[in-house]
N, C-alpha and C positions, 0 to 999 in steps of 0.2 A: 475689479474682477480678473480681466485680461494682466492687470500688474501681476497679480498673484499665479495667473499661468505662467507667465513669463519664468519666474523663478520656480517652477516646481521641477526642475532638474534638480535640485538638492534631494527630494523624497527618497529615489533610490539611492542617492550615493551618503545619505545622513547615516547611516548605519556601518558605512563601510568602514569607519575609524578604529572603531574597537578592534575586529580581528587583525588590525593591521598594527594595533599598539602592543595587544598580546604576542604576536609573535617578534613585534621589536624588541618587547621584555624581557622574553624566554631566550631572543639570541644575544643582546646584549647584557643584562641584569637579571639572571635565572634566576638565584638565589631571592632576590627581593619583590620579585615579580609573582614567584610561585609561595612567599610567604605571607603578600597580600592579595592573594588572590581569591579571597572571596569578597573585595571589592569592585571586581571588575561585574560581576552583575547590576551594581547601578548603575555606571553607563552605558551599559545594553537596555536593560528595560526605560532609562530617562532617554535616550535617543530614539528607542521606537514609540516610546511615548508623543513624543515632538513629531513623528511621522503621524503618528494616530491624529493629533490635533489637527496638522494640514489636511489629512483626509476627510475627518470629519466635515471640516469647512467647507471642504471640496464637495462633498455627498449633498452636503445642506443646499449647495450651489447649482448643484447638480437637478436637484428635486427642483427648486423654484424655476430655473430657466431651462434646462434639458440643453446645455449649450456645449456642443461639440468643438473641441479645439485642437489642435495639431501644431507643433513646434519642431520645425526641420533645420538642419544646418549640416552644411555638404563636409564629409569626411574624407574624399579622397575623389580628384576627377582627373582622367585620363582619357582624352581624347572623347570616344562617345561613351567611357562608361564613367560613372556616377554614385558613389558608396554615400548614402547619407542617414544620418544620425539625428534622432529627436525622440520626441515623445505625442503620444497620443490620449487626451482625455476624455470621456465619455461616460455613460452609463456603467457600462461592463466595467469600466477601469475602477471608476468608483466605490462598486461592491465589492471588486475583488482588493483594495486597498482596506475598503473595514475590515474584510474578513483576515486578512494578513496580519495585518498591526494589532486587532483586539486579542486574537488567538494567540498572538506570537508575545502581546505582553502577558498574559494569563501562563502561557507554559514557561517563560523565562521567569516568572515570581514562584513558579511550580517547583522549577528544574533546580532555583539557589538551593531550597530546602533539601530534595530527593537526590541532589549529588553532592551533597557539600562533602561526603566525605569519601569522595571518588578523588582518585589520583590522579585522574587526568580531567579533575573540573575543568582550567586552564582550555585545554585542550576544546572542551566540549562548549565553552563558554562561545570562544572565539569559532569554532564550528555553527552555531546556530547565528549567532548576528549575519556571517556570511550569509547563510542560507538564505537567511531573511531578506538581506540585499538583494541577492541573485533573484529571488521573487518579486520583487517591489520593480526591479527592471526588466521583469518578463512582463508583467501585466502593463504597465506604461510606456510599452515598445511601439513604435510608429512604423514598423517595415518587419516582415518576414526573417530578414537577414541578421536584423539584433536581435529577435527572438528567440533565434538560433542558439545566438551566442550565449543568453541568460539559459537558455531550456539547456544546454550542456553544463552552465555552470551550477542549476539545479540538479542535475543528475551525479554531479562531482560531489557537492555537498549532501545528496543523500547516501552514497557511498561513503566518504568518511564517518558519515552517523551511524548507520546501520552497522558500520564494522567498526566503532568505536573500541569497544571490548576484544580488539582483534587477537589478541594472545587466547581466544579459545576458537578453537578449529570450526565452529559449529557457525560463529559468528564472523567469521573469514569466508567461510564458505556462501555464506547468505548475502554479504556484500559484493561479492563477485558476479553470482547469480542475479544480483536485482541490476549488477551494471550491464552483465553482458547481454540481458534479456532486454533492457532499454535500450541498446546500443542496434537490435534488429531494427527495431519499431524509428531510433532515431536518424539511423540510415535511409532508411524510405525518404523521411520526413527532411532530408538534406536532399536526396532525388528530386524530391517534386517541388522544392523549392527554386533549385537550377532549372528544373524542366518549364518550370514558370517564368522564369526569367526568359530563358532562351526563345522562347515566344511572344512574350510579352513586353518584354526589356525593362522588366519594373520588379521592385519588391515591393511598390507601398500599397496597404491595404487596397484605397479606393482605386487607384489605379489598376488594380486586377481586378478589381469587380467589375467595372466598366467594358475593360477590356474583351475577358470570357464572355461577358453578359452580350455584347457586341459581336463577337465574332461565331459563337455556336448560336445565336441567331441568323447570320450571313452565310454561313458555311456552315452546314450539319457535319462535312467529312473530318471537321477537326474535333469534332465529340469525343470520339476514340482517344487521343492523346490528352486532353481534358478531364479526362475522364479518369485515365490515367497517374495525370499528376495528382488528382484531386483524391486518389485511394493512398497514392505514396504519403501524401499530408497525412490523411487520416492516421496512417501506420502509427504515427510519432505518439498522437495522442493514445490510441490501443494498448504502449507499451509503457506511456505515463501514467495513463489514468487504469493499468490493469485491468485492461478488459479482454475479453478472451478472445484469440488463445495465448495471448504475452502475457497473462494474469498470475502464472506463478510464480513471480517473484516475491509478492505482497504479504503471503504469510512467512516466510522466512524473515522479511526485513524486520520481524517483532523481536529477532534477538537483538538488536540495537536497543538503548534506554526508551524506559518508557516514554518521557515527555517528547521523544523524537517520533513514536508511534502518532502521538497525539498531534503533533505538526503538520506530518507527514501526509496523516488520513483526512485531515482536517480541513487546513489552510493554505497548504503547499505543493507538495508534489504532485498528488493525485487531482489536485485544483487544477494545474497548469493544462492537461490534456483536456479536460471540461473547457477553461477558458479560450484555449486554441480552437477548440470547435466551434465554441460560441464567436468568437471571433472572425473566422473566417465562413459562418455560416451563408451568409449572403452569396458565396463562389459555390458552396454545396448545392443551395437552392436550387440555382441552374440546372443543376444537373441530377436528374430523377433517381438514377440506380445509385447512386454514392448516398443520397437521402433515404433509399429504401434499406443501402448497407448497411449504414448508421444505426438504421432503429433494429437492422436484424442483429445486428451484433449487442445492441443494448439488451434486446429479451433475453438473447442466450445467455449474457452477464449477469441479470438479475436472476436468472432462475439457477443457473449454475452457482453462482458466491452463496445463495440459499442452502443448497443441497448440499453443500461440501462445508458448509457450518453447524450443521447439526448433530455428529458425534465428538468435536475434538474437546479434549479436556483441557489447552491449554486457550485462557481468558483473553490474551492477547491475540492467538490464530482466529478465535472465535469472531473477536470484534473486527478482524480484518479480514475476512470473509463477508462479512456484513457490507463493511466499505465497499467492497468489489460489489455487491449485490444493488446496494444505492446508488454507487457513482451507473451501473446498469440502468437505473430508472433513470437518472442524466440522459444520459446517452439517449436513450429511449424517448426521452421529450424533444430533444435535440431534433433525433431523425424525423420523430412527425411533422415537426416544426412548431412545436408547443415552446417558442424562444421564453415567456415569461415562465410558464411553467418549470423548466428546467432549471433556471437561475435562483427560483423562489426556494426548490429544494437542496440545491446546493449552498444556499445560506441557512435554511432550518437544519439540514445534515451537518453542515459543518458543526455549528456549536451542540448541536447533539452526539458526535460522535466525539469533539474533544473532551466532553464531561466525561462523554463513558471510559474514555480513556485513562485523562485523569484521575477517574474512579479508580480504575483496575490499576494504576500505579500507586495509589493511597492505598489500598487492599493490601498489594505487594510489598510496600513500604512497611505497614502496620506488621505483618507476618514479622520482620527482623527482630521482633519483641521478643522472639522465643528463641529463634537461631543465633542472632546475634548477626552485624552486617555483613553482608555478602556482597558483592558487585553480581553472581550471578543467583538473582532474586527467582523464589517458585514463583510458578505462573502455572502451575498446574492445578484446577478447581477442583479437585478429589483431595488434595489437602488443605482443602478450604471447609466452609462450610458452618453454620452458628456461627457467624458473625454480628449478627443483627445488632445484638447489645453493646458489644465490643465496640463498633464503629458507627453508631448511629447515624451520622451526620454525614460520613461516604453511603451508608445505606441509603439515605434518602435521595440525596443526588443523585447516586446510579439509580435510583429507581425512576428518577423524572427523565433522565435520559433514554431508559428502557422502554417506558410507555410513549416517549414520543417517536423515536425509531419504529416500535409498534405500530403506530398512528391512530393513537388513541386521543379522542378531542379532550379539550382544547389545544392540546399541545403545540409545538411549534410543526413536526413532520406532518401532523393528519392534514392539514390545510395542503400542503404542496403534494405531497404523495398523493393527496385524493384527486386532485388536481389534474395530476398527472394520470389517473387511472382512470378519470372519467375523459381525459381527452383521447384516453386509447380505445375507447367504447367506438368512438367516430372513425377510429383510424382504422381499427382491425378487432372483430370479435375475439380472436384467436388470442391476439398479442393483448387483449384487454382480462380474457380470463386468466392467462400465465401471467399478468401483473397481482390481479387481486389472489392466486392461491399463493405467490411469492409471499402478497402479504401476509396472511395465513402462516407461511413456515418462518418469516420473520419474526411474527409473535413467538413462535414455536421455540424458537433457537435462543431469542435474546430473554425471555423468561427463564429457558433452562438455563442458560448463564446466571441469570439472578438468582433462583432458587440451590443451583449448585455452590454459590460464594456464600451465598446469606442464608439460605430456608436450609432444613432440616429432610434426611431420608432413612438414617437409620440409626439405631441405638445398640450400640457394640458394647455387650458387657466383658470384663476381666477382670482379674486379679491381681492386685495391686505385689511390690515386691516383700509387704509386709504378710501377707497369707490373708488380708481382708478383702471381700470385692468392695469394688467402691460403685459410684452411679456411672450409667452407660456413657459413651461419648456421644454426641448427636452429631446427625448427618455425616458420618464417617469423618468425624472431626478430631483434629488434635488438641483441642483444647475444651470439650466438654460443654455441660448446660453449668456443672455449678461454679462456684464463686471462689471456691478454694481448689484444692487438690492440685496444684498447679505442676509439681514434679513430676505424679502420677503423668499429666497431658505432654510435658515435655518429653518423658520414657515415648510414649507414644509417636510423637511427630517423629525424635530420632529412626523409631522402628521404620512408620510408613518412607520417611525420605529415604532411606537405604534400598527401599524395594525396586525391584527393576522394571521398566515402564509395563515389560510383560505381564509383572505379578500385582501391578498397582489396580487399587479397587474401579471396577466397572459396572453401568449397570447393562451392559450388554456381552459381558463376560463371567462365567462360573469360577474364574481364579481369583474374584475379591473374596472369595469364603478363605482364601490361602493368609490374606493379614493375619487373621488371628493368631494363627501358629508362629508367622514371622516377628508380630509383636511381643509374645512371649519370650525369644529365644532372646532377641535383640535388646529387650529389658531390661532382661537378668543379665546380659552381657555389661549394658550401661550403669545398671546398677552398682555392680561389683567395682568397675574402675572408679565410679563416682565414689563410692565409700571409701576406696582403697586410697584416691589424691586426697579426700577430704578436700574437693574444690566448694570453695565460698561465693561462688557465681549465683547470683539470683535470678530466677527466671520468672518470667512476667507474662500475663497476657496479652494476645493482641491489644492496641491502645490504637486511638484515633490518632491520625498523624497532627502535623504542628500547625499553628493556625496558616502560617504561610504558603501552606500547600491548601488548605481547606476555603481559604479566601477565593483563588481563583474558578475552585468547583462551585463555593456557592455564585458569583457571579456569572459562570455559565447557565448554573441552576436556575436563575433567573433569565437567560437570553432563552434558554428552552420552555420557559415559561409564556413569554411575551414576544419573543421575535417574530410569530407566525401574523401578528395583528399590523404588519406590513404590507400584508398580502391578502388582508379577507375580503372577497369577490363578491360583496353582496349589496347589492344595489342600492338599499335601504340606509346602509351606512354611507355608500360612497356618495349619498344628494342630503341626507341630513346631518350626516358630521362633516361635511365639506369635504369630503372627497379623503378617505382613510386609506383606499389603495395606492400606497405609497410608491409600491415597487411599480406600480402601472404607470403611474405617473413619470418614473424614473426610467424608464425603458422605453418610452414613447417614442423617440427617433429613431431607437434601434429597430421596434416594432413597425414604424412606417417604412424602414428601408427595407425590411420583409417582406413590407405588404401585407401587415396583420391588423385587427383591430387594437389601437391604442389603450382600451380599458377592457380588460377582460370582467365582466361583471356577472354574476347572476343573481336570482331569487334565490331568497333564503329558503325556502320550501325544496327547489328545484334541487339546490345543494343537498340539502338532508337528504333528499330522496336518493340520490346519485351516491353518494357516501355510506349509505346505511349498509350497504351492501357488504362495501370492502370493509367496514368497521367491525361487520358481524363476524366476517371472516377469521381478521385479525382476533377477537373477542375467543372466538372457537380455537385458535393455536394456542392461547392463554389456557383454556381450559384444558385444552389437553395435556399442556407443560407442566399444569398444577394436579394434572390427573396422576403422569408418570412420573413426577421427580418430587411430590409433597410428602407420600406414604412413608411412615415410620413403624418398625419393626422393631419388639421386643428385642432380639438377639438376630445372630447370623443362622440359626437353624431357620429360620421362614424365608427362604429363599426362591419362594414362587415367582415373585416379580422378576430376579436376576435368571433366574431357569426360564422364564418367559422371554427372555433375550438371546440366552445362549446359544452356540452354534452345533453344538453337541446333543442330542436326547435320542434315544428310541424312536420316538415319533414326535414330528414337526410338521405341522397344517403348512398350507398354504399362506395364511398369514404370517407365521413367526417366519418361514422362507422369504417373504418381502421384507420384515425387518430387517433381516440379517443382510439382505442385499443392500437395502439404505444403507447399513452401516458400514457395510464395508466398502459401498460408493463414496459415502463422505469420508471414511477415515483415512482411505486412501488417496484420497484427493481427486477422486473421479479417475484416476490412473491414468491422468497428463502428465503427472511428472514420469509416469515409470513407461509408458508411451514415449517422453522427449530425451531420458536415458537411453533405451534401447535403440530409438530410431535414428537420432541427432546426434545424442552424444558417443554413445557406443560405435553409431555407423562413420561420424568423423574420427574416431579412434582408428576404428579398423582401417578407413583408407588412408591416413597420414602413417600407419605402419605401413601399409603396402607400399606407401610411396618410398619410405625410408628405406625399406628392403629394395626396390627396384632400382632407387639412386646408389644405393651401398653393391648391392651382386650385379646389377646388369651395368647401368653407367660406369660406376668405379670398376666393375669389374673388366669390363671390354678395355677402359683406358688401361687397368693395370696389367692386363694380360697382354696387350701390346708391348708394352716395354718390357716384361718379362720374355716375349717370344724372342724380340730384338734381343737380348741379353742373353739369350742360350745359342741362335744363330750366332751372334757374334762370338762368345766363345768357342762354339764350333770350329768357325773357321778359322781363328786363331791358330787351333791347335790342327789343320788342314795344311796349313800354309808353310807352314814349318819356316817360313822367313826366306824362300827360295824364289825367287822370279819366274822360273817356270812350271812350279806349283800355282803360283798367282793366274798365270796366262791361262794354264789346263783350265780352272776354274771356272774363269772367264768365258774361254769357247766353248763349255758348258753350256754357261746361262744363253749366249748367243745361239746356240745350236736349239737349244729350247724355244727361243724364242722366234728363232726360224721356223720351227715344227708348227706350231700353234699359230702363227701369221698364215704359212701354207696352208693349215689346217682350216682355216676360217674361208680362207678365198676359195677351197673348193667347195665348201659347203655353201658358200653365196653365190 
């Protein structure tokens, strides 16, 4: 076993040749490399599969032996300073390696088909491989300085991938926003690392834990400095894992390709912050104020993310806010000291959220059957709906992910989320109530996404170009109920795509009634152009994605169904089944280090009793979602439901005002982006403008003024003198007399 660990160095480096070879190929043989671009997907998947095989072997060994291995070698030695690199293998490393490799392989398989028509396919493949390499290096790092190096590489890769379609201004702005927001947290992380090194003289984890613990126990005067350093360390995960108040970059990051969204939200970038907090938890535990801060940030993020996901029309942004909320649950668990529950939810959420994002990518990809391929794929759920019969496999897998995230038993997230909620009752009843309420909000907004995408809401009747009335469109759908009339549906789609954002259908606005007239006008315009050009293009309905895209979704669906079994906390199963609680066995060394129980077992009826309340709240949220987003109307004349959410009207009840206030809060992102824009962006811009004015007008003005005055004085003296020595002497005597006068005057005064 130790022989295997000694050659563990190849794990983070095994995927590195792919981006290097792609870069060299594009530099030396660009034509051939681009011509054979689809071949590069195979080495990327193959090498990551080898890493998965090593990781799986390591995972099994960790379950059997719970062995912690660290291998270090000196990188730089100079007097008293020594910089060492290496790798650390423990239960936390093995869990993250399995997550990164499994999700990474499935996302790469999905991406091969999803991005096959994109001109930047090679660039995408290189970025993805380097992203995986950076994350593998991060989770295997043995000290803080090594973590920081890979931490920044992960941030660089995310910047490149979020702005992959950099020609779009919105994507370019999104990657810059993500980069700058994370730099705020990363700068604090760097200061915290340097501060700890200044007082401890080490970057190694075990040394830091022991020194800080001894210093605090022997000298409480140093508690403030260690608290400051710990807070600075925590600022890095706040930015990377999109915790309040540095969460603003996460929804905008959805401008990148959908596979990137799945990778970022499931196993890489946002998981990096959780990993660092879990790695440094023995340090944070000895500082109670930091643990309380982690808990507070977590519960705020839980509630904020859930409320911000209630009204968005973009399917990926809704899932992004869901990720933010679920990461808040994990951070809440870490702050409470529930190390096992936090990592358990990290595992279950990773697979469920990867399934949901790949499902959203499959939905977006299927819409290309209508509008033709475009890299700027529609993500607006209002343009979807009625997809149940068109994409049945995607619908089934998406439903599994939705139910899991809602905490419906016996799917994966039920076991982990309810464990966090149960632990929160012991920590603080207020936090527990917020966590339970957020579980209901999660069920509501997730089924809102599901129903808007696959379900039906309205039937819109309209007249076709031949003057005959056709069957209604289902759920504001662009393709309708029927199996035919494809041409009609294509017309409606083009009409909806040309409507401005302020005019698109929404259940929270009366402007949805404007769709009907817009559809008629644009439909007629399209028909005239189509008949005039006699286009022979065939328009088809949305259809199921290709098999390479469906395969990862089916595998993730199986994970979503059964991955919760690794953490079943029942005493009956642990005794009779020979210890089915694999997670507790795996984490026992870390739990012992944190002075927690190695096994987290409970009686079956005790667990069911505690989980009954949260599950009931989740089902209530599902019921509300079905009540609001499932009604079907015969025409747009029945707008009672729409008017119920309208912001205008002669009489509005308190309930109407409350609903509109919640909608405005969610749709405007809690006004946090506006606050940052006005206080930070605008303030910094005004300060820079003032500094520029002061530099140009005052600093440069004084310098230029002295020069100009010297020039005019010299010119004046030149004409006064007239090249006569007597005139120069007269001026000289005049200045001498003035000097003597002022000298005598000052003497008299003193």
